[in-house]
C-alpha positions in Angstrom: 0.0 0.0 0.0 1.2 3.4 -0.8 0.9 6.5 1.3 -2.3 7.7 -0.3 -4.1 4.7 0.8 -2.9 5.1 4.4 -3.9 8.8 4.4 -7.4 8.0 3.0 -7.8 5.2 5.6 -6.8 7.5 8.5 -9.0 10.4 7.2 -11.9 8.0 6.8 -11.3 6.7 10.4 -11.2 10.3 11.8 -14.3 11.3 9.9 -16.1 8.1 11.1 -15.1 8.7 14.7 -16.2 12.4 14.4 -19.6 11.3 13.0 -20.0 8.7 15.7 -19.2 11.3 18.3 -21.7 13.7 16.8 -24.5 11.1 16.6 -23.8 9.9 20.2 -23.7 13.5 21.5 -27.1 14.2 19.8 -28.7 10.9 20.9 -27.6 11.1 24.6 -28.1 14.8 24.8 -31.7 14.3 23.8 -32.1 11.6 26.5 -30.4 13.9 29.1 -32.8 16.7 28.2 -35.8 14.4 28.6 -34.5 13.2 32.0 -33.9 16.8 33.1 -37.5 17.8 32.1 -38.8 14.8 34.1 -36.7 15.7 37.0 -37.8 19.3 36.9 -41.5 18.2 36.7 -41.0 15.9 39.7 -39.3 18.6 41.7 -42.1 21.1 41.0 -44.7 18.4 42.0 -42.7 17.8 45.2 -42.7 21.5 46.0 -46.4 21.8 45.2 -47.1 18.8 47.5 -45.0 20.3 50.3 -46.9 23.6 49.9 -50.2 21.8 50.0 -49.2 19.8 53.0 -48.1 23.0 54.9 -51.4 24.6 54.1 -53.3 21.6 55.2 -51.5 21.4 58.5 -52.2 25.1 59.1 -55.9 24.5 58.4 -56.0 21.4 60.7 -54.2 23.4 63.4 -56.7 26.3 63.0 -59.7 23.9 63.1 -58.4 22.1 66.1 -57.9 25.4 67.9 -61.4 26.5 67.0 -62.8 23.1 68.1 -61.0 23.4 71.4 -62.4 26.9 71.9 -65.9 25.7 71.1 -65.6 22.7 73.4 -64.4 25.0 76.2 -67.3 27.4 75.5 -69.8 24.6 75.5 -68.5 23.1 78.7 -68.5 26.5 80.3 -72.1 27.2 79.1 -73.3 23.8 80.2 -71.8 24.2 83.7 -73.1 27.7 84.2 -76.4 28.1 82.4 -77.9 24.6 82.3 -78.4 21.9 84.8 -76.8 18.5 84.1 -78.9 16.4 81.7 -81.4 14.2 83.6 -82.1 11.7 80.9 -82.3 11.1 77.2 -85.0 13.7 76.7 -82.4 16.4 77.4 -80.4 15.3 74.3 -83.1 16.3 71.9 -82.7 19.6 70.0 -84.7 22.6 71.1 -88.2 22.6 69.6 -88.3 18.9 68.7 -90.7 16.4 70.1 -89.8 13.1 71.6 -90.2 10.1 69.2 -93.4 8.1 69.3 -93.3 4.8 71.1 -94.4 1.8 69.1 -97.9 0.4 69.6 -98.3 -2.1 72.4 -97.8 -5.7 71.3 -94.7 -7.0 69.6 -92.9 -3.7 69.6 -93.2 -3.0 65.9 -95.5 -0.5 64.2 -98.3 -1.9 62.1 -97.4 -2.5 58.4 -99.5 -0.9 55.8 -99.8 -2.5 52.4 -99.9 -0.2 49.5 -102.0 -1.4 46.5 -101.0 -0.5 43.0 -102.9 2.4 41.5 -104.1 2.9 38.0 -102.3 5.5 36.0 
């Protein structure tokens, strides 16, 4: 082989290596960009979740505080303004009537059969 063949072979090898390097850079660069986008999206979702968790904890804390105040006020009101409940009738809301007792007998109300009506 003469020197022209060696130069052509080395030039072809250098060009081939350059092309392979370019294709590999493009291919893996694309994959790295996709991975970076997924990582960014995951990080944003994590931050959003952390923010939501913080807000939920604040709301829970506020509701627990309010519930504690209401319980305290209710206990204070019950002890000062009202006598202790004497029986189940004291549990009924204001203005409601006591439930009717079932008819004497087996303890169940009479069953009424509804007949079909004409349309």
